[in-house]
N, C-alpha and C positions, 0 to 999 in steps of 0.2 A: 830808517824810513820803512814803513810797511803800507801798502794798499789795503783799505778795508771796504769791503762791500757787504751787501746782504744778499741771502739766498732764500726765496720765497717757494714755498710748495704749491702756492696757489690754490688752496683748498676752499670749498664752500659746502655749506649744507643749511637745510631749514632747522637750525637749531637756535632756541631763544638767547642763548648768550653769545652767539656769533654776530659780528659786523658784516661778515661777508656770507650772505644766504643764497645768493644765485651766481651763476656765471658772470651776469653783468656786473654785480658787486665786486667780484674778485678782479675782473679785467680792468674796471675803471678806477678801482682802489689801487691797483697795481702801478698804473700810470701815476696816480696822485702820490703814491710813496716815493716813486722814483724821483719826481720833482722836488718833494720834501727833502728827500735825502740828499740830493744835491746840494740844496740850500744850506743844510747843515755841515756840509764837508765830507759826506760819504763818497767814496770813490767808484763804486760799482753797484749796479742793479742787475741781479742774476735770478733766473727763473728755471725751475724743474718742469721736465716735460714728461707727463704720463697719459696714457691713452686708456680709454674706457673707464675713467674714473671722474669725479667730480673734483677736478683739478685742471690747471693750465695743460693745455694739449698742443696748441698750434702757435709756436712762438713768434713767428714773423710778423703777424699784424700787431702784436703787443710791442715787440721791440722796435718797429717802425713808428708806432705812435708815441712811444718814450723819446725815441730819437728825435722826432719833430718838436716835442715839448721841453726838451732839456739841451744843454750846451756843453758839458764837460763830462758828466758821468759816463764810465764805460756801461754797456749794456751787453748782457751775454745770457748763456743758459748753462745749465749744470745738471742733467745733460740731455741730449737730444738722442734717443735711441735710432741707431741707424738702421736697425732691422725693418724699420717702417718707412724708410725714406726712399724716394727717387732721387738719386744723387745729382741728376742734371736739373731737375726742377728746383731742388735745393739751392743749388748754385745761383740760379735766378732770384729765389726769395731772398737769400743771403745778401747777394750784390745790391738788391734794391734796399733793404733795411740798412745796410753799411753806409750807402751812399746818402741816404736820408738822415743818418746820425753823423755824416761827415767824418767817417772812419774810426767810430767808436765801439763797433762790434767786436766781442770777445766771445767767441762761439764755442762752447763746450759739448763735444760728441761722445758717443761710446758705442759699444756693442749692444748695450742695453742692461736692464736690471730685471728683477722679478716683477711679473705682470698681473694685473686685475684678471686676465682671461687666459686660457690656454692657447698659446701659440698665436697671439693677437695678430702678429705681422701676416699670418696666412689671411686672415679677413681683410688685409690691406692689398693682397694680391701677390704677395712674395713667398718663395719658396727656395730653400737651399737647393743648390745643384747637387748631383750625385756624389756621395762621399763628402759632403760638406755638412757641418752644423750650423745651426742658426748664428752662433758666435762668429764661425768662419764667414758667414754671409754679412753679417754687420761691418766686420773688419774690411772686407773687400770693397762694401759700398763705401766706407770712408776712405779707402785709397783713391777710388774713382773719384769722390768728391774733391778731394786734394788736387788731383791730376787736373781737373776741370776748372778749379779756381786759378789754375796759372794764366789763363788768358790766352792761351795757345790755341790757334784754329785746329779744328779736327773733323768738321762736317763738310761734305762735299756740296758746293752750291749748286741750286738749280740752274740750268742753263737759261730758263724762261721764268725768272722770278716776278713776283707781283711788285717789287721795288728793286732799284739797282743794288748790286752787292759790291762790297770792296773786293779788291783782288785776292786770291787765295783761299785757304780753307777758312770756314767761318767758325767763330767761338760763340759762347753763350754769352746773352747780354741781359741786363746791364753788368758790365765788368767793373769791380772795384779793385783798384790796384792797392795791394797791400793787406787785403783780406787773408789771403793764404799763410801769411805769418801771424794770423791771430785766431789760429784755430787750437783748441785745447782737447786733450784726451782724458777721459775719466777712466782711471786704471784702479781695478781692484787687487791687482797683484804686481809683483816686482817684475815679472816677465812682461806684462802688458805695458808697465812704464818704461822699460828698455825699448820695446817696440814704438811706442809714441815717441821717444827720444830719436830713435833712428829715423822715423819719418818725419821729423821736423816740427812736431806739435808740442805745444806747452802741456803741462801736467796738471790735471784736476785730481786732487785726493780726497775723498769724502770722509764721513763720520764713520765709515766701516771700510774694512778690506779684508781678504781672505787671510787666516790665521797661518802664518807661514813658518812660525818658530816658537809660539806660545809666550812671547814677550808682551809687555804692556803695549797698548794699541799706539800711544804717541811714539814709542821707540821704534816699533815696526815701520810707523809710518814714515819717521825720521829716516831710517834705513832705506825705504823705498825711494826717498826723495834724492838721496846721495846717490844711490845706484842709478837713479834718471839722470842727475847732473854728469855723472861720470860716462854714461852712454851718449849723452848729447855732446860732450867733449870730444869723445872717440869717433863721433859720426863727422866731425869736423864742420858744423854749421857755422855760419859767418854772422851770427847774431845770438844775443844773450836768450837763454831759456826763462821762462817764468814758471812758477809753481804756487798754486793756490791749495790751502786746506780749509775745510768747513769746520766750523764749531758752533755748539749750541751754548752762548754764554750770556748770562743774565746778571747785571749789578743790581742787587737789592737795595733801592734807594728809598722805599715807602712801603707801606702795609700792603698796597695793591700788589707790588712785585713779590712780596713774601707770600701772598696768598697764591698767585699763580705759580711761583717757580721755586719757594723756599725748600721743598722736598727734594728738588733736583740736585741741590748742592752736595747731598749726601751721595750721589751716583758715584759708579765705578764701572770699569770696562765690563762689557758682558759678551757672551758667545753665543752663537746660533748657527742656522743653516739657511742661507738664502738661495742655496742650490743643494740638491739632494745628497750630493756627494762632496761638498765643500764646505768646511766649517769657516765661519768668518767671525771676526772680533769687531765690536762695535765700540767706538770711543765714548767716554763719559760726558756727560753734561756738566757745565760749570755754572753755579748760581751761589753767590755770596756777597756780603757787603764790600764794598771796593777794596779795602785794604787786605782782606783775606783773599779776593780773587785774583789780586795782582800777584801774590805769593805763588798761588796755585799756577797761574797762567805762565810765570816765569820759569816754571819746570817742565813746560810742554816743549819738548824737543822739536817735533814737527812744526810747530807755530814758528819756532826759531829759524828753522831750515827754509821756511816758505817766504816769499815775497808778498803774497796777497792772502788775506784772511777773509772768508766769507762767513758772515754771521747769519746762521739759520734763525729765522723769524716766525712767529706765530701770526700769519697773516690774517687769520679770522678774528682777531682781537682789534682789528681796525688801524686805520692810518696814523692817528694821533698817538695811540699807545706805542705803536712800532717805531715812530718818531722818537718817543721818550726812551725806549731801549736803546735805539742807536745812539742818541745824544748822550746817555750815560756812559757808554762805551768810549765815546770820543772824548769826553771832557774828564772822566775820572779814572780811565784805565789806560788808555792808549798812551797818554804823555809819560805816564810813570814806567811803562815798560819801552819806552823809546820807539814806539809805532809812530809817533808824531813828533 
């Protein structure tokens, strides 16, 4: 059995072929899609977070709204760039969203990815300390976020407060029990996957990672997952780790599917640079008739290693078409591969 979720980048643009032409379209359709996805049996609704772009940026209002309108589906991010975050304020927002959803938040965080602007986190008022890189700053903020999610008091109470205080040091509120154990780290390298395991975070592995040995993407990703699991075991955590991988997978069921995605089925891994000094490998997309797609996906080692599969979706094509895409995977692909 495997959990299957969708991952939306939350794009919008004033384009005649788009169903999502404004921020309002994307936000409201995201809620509608999560509700519909829950109804057909999808396990998770996840959203990317990008600043300075016509994409979803502030996840907690959206996650809270979805939590209030759904009952079972996991809701999460993939990922929040911690370089932009105030960890303490984020603890409060995340706690509120988790309480509203009754403990269904699965929050993906990371040091960040290439941006639309130069050093956008500086515009948010953040600066690495002397000797730090922006990646160091992101990881340090992540550790502070994890620490404050524990619910332990740390702030000295005012002796003359507006309202009576409980005894002892004060914690951030609202506190959501168990949320600390539902934080995921988006790792682009084997080393950061180990770091995530050591710090008790689940692993999110995307459709790209740093090229560390020249092997095909799915093999490098599977190796990363196995290294992560071994590091988790070595760390001695008393709970089981979870691992998600993202994939673009489209079952070609009709002429419209073939028109949109038929050429993607010919794809292969590609290489590029998401940072000036680090070569990355980008995983292929999958698009084919169900019988062929099943054979292709059965050979993907990383999907086999993961317990959760996040299907990247073209959110600009609207709710109904994305429900069609997800339904095709659930009905025609997942059972044949043992995911259901």
